[in-house]
C-alpha positions in Angstrom: 6.4 30.3 -8.2 3.0 30.6 -6.6 2.0 33.8 -5.0 1.4 33.6 -1.2 -2.2 33.2 -0.4 -2.4 35.6 2.6 -5.2 35.1 5.1 -8.3 37.1 4.6 -9.3 39.4 7.5 -12.0 36.9 8.7 -9.5 34.0 8.4 -6.8 36.0 10.3 -9.3 36.8 13.0 -10.4 33.1 13.3 -6.7 31.9 13.3 -5.6 34.3 16.0 -8.7 33.7 18.2 -8.2 29.9 17.8 -4.5 30.0 18.8 -5.0 32.3 21.8 -8.1 30.4 23.0 -6.3 27.1 22.7 -3.2 28.3 24.5 -5.3 29.9 27.3 -7.5 26.8 27.6 -4.6 24.4 28.0 -2.9 26.7 30.5 -6.2 27.1 32.5 -6.7 23.3 32.5 -3.1 22.7 33.5 -3.4 25.2 36.3 -6.6 23.6 37.6 -5.2 20.1 37.5 -2.0 21.1 39.2 -3.7 23.2 41.9 -6.5 20.6 42.6 -4.8 17.3 42.0 -1.0 17.8 41.8 -0.7 16.5 38.3 -0.1 18.4 35.0 -2.4 18.4 32.0 0.2 16.2 30.2 0.1 13.7 33.0 -3.7 13.7 33.0 -3.7 13.2 29.3 -1.4 10.2 29.5 -3.5 8.6 32.2 -6.6 9.1 30.1 -5.1 7.6 27.0 -3.8 4.6 29.0 -7.2 4.1 30.7 -8.8 3.8 27.3 -6.2 1.4 25.8 -6.7 -2.4 25.7 -5.4 -3.8 29.0 -4.6 -0.2 29.9 -1.3 -0.6 28.1 0.3 1.1 25.1 3.8 1.1 23.5 5.7 4.2 24.4 5.7 5.3 20.7 1.9 4.9 20.5 1.5 6.8 23.7 3.6 9.7 22.3 1.5 9.8 19.1 -1.7 9.9 21.1 -1.0 13.0 23.2 -0.1 16.6 22.6 3.5 16.5 23.8 6.8 15.5 22.3 8.3 12.0 22.6 10.9 13.4 25.1 8.0 15.0 27.0 6.2 11.7 27.1 9.3 10.0 28.4 9.7 12.6 31.2 6.0 12.5 32.0 5.9 8.7 32.1 8.9 8.7 34.4 7.0 11.0 36.8 4.0 8.7 36.6 6.2 5.6 37.2 7.8 7.3 40.2 4.3 8.1 41.6 3.2 4.4 41.1 0.5 5.3 38.6 2.2 3.6 35.6 4.6 0.7 35.2 6.9 0.0 32.3 6.5 -3.4 30.7 8.7 -5.0 28.0 6.7 -5.5 24.8 5.8 -9.1 24.3 6.3 -9.1 20.5 9.4 -6.8 20.5 11.8 -7.4 23.4 13.5 -4.0 22.6 10.3 -2.0 22.9 8.7 -0.8 26.1 5.0 -0.2 27.0 3.4 1.9 29.6 0.7 0.3 31.7 -1.8 2.1 33.9 -1.8 0.7 37.5 -4.9 0.5 39.7 -3.4 3.5 41.7 -3.1 5.4 38.4 -6.7 4.6 37.6 -7.7 5.8 41.1 -5.8 9.1 40.6 -7.5 9.6 37.2 -10.9 8.9 38.7 -10.3 11.4 41.4 -8.9 14.1 39.1 -11.6 13.8 36.4 -14.6 15.6 38.0 -12.7 18.8 38.5 -11.2 18.6 35.1 -14.5 18.1 33.4 -16.0 21.0 35.4 -13.1 23.2 34.2 -13.6 22.1 30.6 -17.3 22.9 30.8 -16.8 26.3 32.5 -14.1 27.4 30.1 -15.4 26.0 26.8 -18.8 24.3 26.5 -20.7 26.6 28.8 -19.6 29.5 26.5 -20.7 27.9 23.2 -24.0 27.2 21.5 -24.9 23.7 20.3 -24.2 25.0 16.7 -20.8 26.3 17.8 -19.9 22.9 19.3 -21.0 21.1 16.1 -19.0 23.5 13.9 -15.8 23.2 16.1 -16.2 19.4 16.1 -16.6 19.2 12.3 -13.8 21.6 11.6 -11.3 20.1 14.0 -12.1 16.6 12.7 -11.4 17.7 9.1 -8.1 19.2 10.3 -7.2 16.1 12.2 -7.9 13.8 9.3 -5.9 16.0 6.9 -2.9 16.3 9.1 -2.9 12.6 10.2 -3.3 11.4 6.7 -6.6 9.7 7.5 -9.4 10.3 5.2 -13.0 10.3 6.2 -16.0 12.5 6.4 -16.7 14.7 9.4 -20.3 14.6 10.6 
């Protein structure tokens, strides 16, 4: 049996800082969006993903894979977005049992209205605090992590 490779002090520091900063950033962005636009971070994320999809439409399973919430969380969030008129559910053309979510024009308008404040909060709470080298290092490191965990190989820039 292999011995546990405990984290070195520098790794432990980086790990804890990453976790806490990530939790605080998501909470801060969620609070900003809720306060200023009445939508949650999860709702905003779903609207963004749909806005970038071909024909502003994705299968529910693909939508769940693209965001940072659970499949049940996506189902609840998409129900809120449908109730608000920002998303419609559409039967999949090639799989009559499957459902897709499609961003409506009203949903696109809501996303467009919410985006400037969100971007300002991201800048204020992340990028304005980092050097260009910090941003590059975070981007490269997170890309390697994403590729490893998603099973996609590639080279981070």
